[in-house]
C-alpha beads as a LAMMPS data file, in Angstrom:
LAMMPS data file: protein, C-alpha beads

64 atoms
63 bonds

1 atom types
1 bond types

-500.0 500.0 xlo xhi
-500.0 500.0 ylo yhi
-500.0 500.0 zlo zhi

Masses

1 110.0

Atoms # bond

1 1 1 7.551 8.007 10.944
2 1 1 9.012 6.444 14.037
3 1 1 8.002 2.833 13.326
4 1 1 8.734 0.903 10.179
5 1 1 5.436 -0.791 9.332
6 1 1 5.008 -3.412 6.605
7 1 1 2.930 -2.412 3.571
8 1 1 1.228 -4.299 0.782
9 1 1 -0.597 -3.298 -2.366
10 1 1 -4.017 -4.736 -3.270
11 1 1 -5.925 -4.238 -6.472
12 1 1 -9.590 -3.376 -6.014
13 1 1 -10.490 -4.811 -9.430
14 1 1 -8.535 -8.071 -9.767
15 1 1 -6.902 -10.647 -7.488
16 1 1 -3.497 -8.941 -7.411
17 1 1 -1.785 -8.671 -4.027
18 1 1 1.861 -7.627 -3.845
19 1 1 4.621 -8.932 -1.672
20 1 1 5.099 -7.210 1.687
21 1 1 7.242 -4.074 1.548
22 1 1 9.043 -2.500 4.491
23 1 1 9.415 0.826 2.686
24 1 1 6.615 3.286 1.862
25 1 1 8.244 4.330 -1.399
26 1 1 8.393 0.753 -2.691
27 1 1 4.692 0.325 -1.946
28 1 1 3.918 3.585 -3.760
29 1 1 5.941 2.467 -6.774
30 1 1 4.214 -0.913 -6.872
31 1 1 0.801 0.767 -6.672
32 1 1 1.661 3.110 -9.524
33 1 1 3.037 0.330 -11.725
34 1 1 -0.027 -1.891 -11.337
35 1 1 -2.548 0.918 -11.700
36 1 1 -0.878 2.369 -14.814
37 1 1 -0.275 -0.997 -16.526
38 1 1 -3.797 -2.314 -15.952
39 1 1 -5.799 0.903 -15.377
40 1 1 -7.105 -0.530 -12.103
41 1 1 -7.892 1.134 -8.785
42 1 1 -5.238 0.024 -6.298
43 1 1 -5.020 0.543 -2.537
44 1 1 -2.120 0.402 -0.102
45 1 1 -2.481 -1.386 3.225
46 1 1 -0.292 -1.111 6.329
47 1 1 0.011 -3.682 9.115
48 1 1 -0.270 -1.808 12.385
49 1 1 -1.871 -2.530 15.718
50 1 1 -2.115 -6.249 14.811
51 1 1 -4.343 -5.676 11.770
52 1 1 -4.121 -4.546 8.140
53 1 1 -5.496 -1.023 7.693
54 1 1 -5.950 0.908 4.468
55 1 1 -3.625 3.854 3.947
56 1 1 -4.960 6.791 1.958
57 1 1 -1.924 9.026 2.330
58 1 1 1.696 7.986 2.758
59 1 1 5.135 9.402 3.461
60 1 1 4.467 10.305 7.075
61 1 1 0.922 11.622 6.653
62 1 1 -1.800 9.498 8.183
63 1 1 -5.493 10.253 7.666
64 1 1 -8.153 8.801 9.920

Bonds

1 1 1 2
2 1 2 3
3 1 3 4
4 1 4 5
5 1 5 6
6 1 6 7
7 1 7 8
8 1 8 9
9 1 9 10
10 1 10 11
11 1 11 12
12 1 12 13
13 1 13 14
14 1 14 15
15 1 15 16
16 1 16 17
17 1 17 18
18 1 18 19
19 1 19 20
20 1 20 21
21 1 21 22
22 1 22 23
23 1 23 24
24 1 24 25
25 1 25 26
26 1 26 27
27 1 27 28
28 1 28 29
29 1 29 30
30 1 30 31
31 1 31 32
32 1 32 33
33 1 33 34
34 1 34 35
35 1 35 36
36 1 36 37
37 1 37 38
38 1 38 39
39 1 39 40
40 1 40 41
41 1 41 42
42 1 42 43
43 1 43 44
44 1 44 45
45 1 45 46
46 1 46 47
47 1 47 48
48 1 48 49
49 1 49 50
50 1 50 51
51 1 51 52
52 1 52 53
53 1 53 54
54 1 54 55
55 1 55 56
56 1 56 57
57 1 57 58
58 1 58 59
59 1 59 60
60 1 60 61
61 1 61 62
62 1 62 63
63 1 63 64
């Protein structure tokens, strides 16, 4: 990816919101930790184009 976007992790089942990560792998790790520890559905969000958008695939693959 050419730009380094900020990411955050949000739980879809509780009020958990992570800190902002500047690395995709850190966001993936945080998602996995929360979802495995609490068995919750967790989503990853990226700040791009002046808004937070949900990311369904990471590591350079972007689905629209």
